[in-house]
C-alpha positions as CSV (number, residue, x, y, z in Angstrom):
1,M,-47.3,-135.1,44.2
2,T,-47.9,-135.1,40.2
3,R,-45.3,-136.0,37.9
4,F,-46.0,-132.6,36.6
5,R,-45.7,-130.8,40.0
6,T,-42.3,-132.8,41.0
7,L,-40.8,-132.0,37.5
8,A,-41.8,-128.3,37.9
9,L,-40.5,-127.9,41.5
10,A,-37.0,-129.8,40.2
11,I,-37.0,-126.9,37.6
12,V,-37.3,-124.0,40.1
13,A,-35.1,-125.6,42.5
14,S,-32.3,-125.8,39.5
15,L,-32.8,-122.4,38.3
16,S,-32.7,-120.8,42.2
17,A,-29.5,-122.7,43.0
18,A,-27.8,-121.5,39.8
19,G,-29.3,-117.7,40.5
20,I,-30.7,-117.5,37.3
21,A,-34.3,-117.4,39.1
22,Q,-34.5,-115.2,42.2
23,P,-38.0,-115.0,44.3
24,L,-39.2,-111.5,44.5
25,P,-39.3,-109.8,47.6
26,P,-42.4,-108.1,48.4
27,P,-42.8,-104.3,47.5
28,T,-42.1,-101.6,49.7
29,A,-43.1,-98.4,50.1
30,A,-39.9,-97.1,48.2
31,Q,-40.4,-99.3,45.5
32,P,-43.0,-97.7,42.3
33,G,-46.3,-99.8,42.1
34,A,-46.5,-101.0,45.5
35,R,-50.2,-101.4,47.0
36,P,-51.2,-101.9,50.4
37,G,-51.3,-105.5,51.5
38,P,-51.0,-107.5,54.4
39,H,-47.2,-107.8,53.7
40,L,-46.9,-103.8,54.2
41,R,-46.3,-102.2,57.9
42,D,-49.5,-100.8,59.5
43,D,-47.7,-97.1,59.0
44,I,-47.2,-97.9,55.1
45,R,-50.6,-99.0,55.2
46,E,-51.9,-96.1,56.5
47,H,-49.7,-93.5,54.5
48,Y,-51.5,-95.2,51.7
49,F,-54.9,-94.6,53.4
50,E,-54.3,-91.2,53.9
51,E,-53.0,-90.6,50.2
52,R,-56.0,-92.1,49.2
53,R,-58.5,-90.2,51.2
54,E,-57.1,-86.9,50.3
55,H,-57.1,-88.0,46.3
56,V,-61.0,-89.0,47.0
57,L,-61.9,-85.9,48.6
58,R,-60.3,-83.6,45.9
59,E,-62.1,-85.5,43.4
60,I,-65.1,-84.8,45.2
61,G,-64.6,-81.4,45.8
62,Q,-63.8,-81.2,41.7
63,R,-67.3,-82.6,41.0
64,L,-69.0,-80.7,43.4
65,A,-67.8,-77.3,41.8
66,I,-68.7,-78.9,38.3
67,I,-72.4,-79.6,39.8
68,T,-72.6,-76.4,41.5
69,A,-71.7,-74.2,38.3
70,A,-74.1,-76.4,36.4
71,R,-76.8,-75.4,38.9
72,S,-76.1,-71.9,38.3
73,C,-76.1,-72.0,35.1
74,V,-79.2,-73.6,34.7
75,M,-81.0,-71.2,37.4
76,A,-79.8,-68.2,35.4
77,A,-80.7,-69.9,32.1
78,A,-83.8,-68.0,30.5
79,A,-84.8,-71.0,27.5
80,I,-84.0,-74.5,27.1
81,E,-81.2,-74.2,24.8
82,A,-79.5,-71.9,27.3
83,M,-80.4,-74.9,29.6
84,R,-79.0,-77.8,27.5
85,A,-75.6,-75.9,26.9
86,C,-75.4,-75.7,30.5
87,L,-76.0,-79.8,30.7
88,Q,-73.5,-80.0,27.8
89,Q,-70.9,-77.8,29.4
90,E,-71.5,-80.2,32.8
91,R,-71.2,-83.6,31.1
92,A,-68.0,-82.5,29.3
93,E,-66.6,-81.3,32.6
94,L,-67.3,-84.2,34.1
95,E,-65.9,-86.8,31.2
96,A,-63.0,-84.7,31.3
97,L,-62.6,-85.1,35.3
98,R,-63.2,-88.7,34.8
99,A,-60.4,-89.1,32.0
100,E,-57.8,-87.4,34.0
101,S,-58.6,-89.3,36.8
102,T,-58.1,-92.8,35.2
103,R,-54.5,-91.8,34.0
């Protein structure tokens, strides 16, 4: 072992023995910010999958609704200005949806 690693291990061991440094337990479903990973039980990982799938399907539905409304608006447009307004509205709604989903 290198001198640095030996020194680092000695420091960690002394801090642990003094009760200052405690190793963190792996996150569980009850802890905020817990993410699925190899340390989580299969039922918890399945829960995260179900949650994520519902979220993705909800966002796809919202995007489809925006696009469908834009399609109807463009079909009803009688002039280029009206069509541009439809497309601007669509862009604004999609950007708002993206901003909301990143929060």
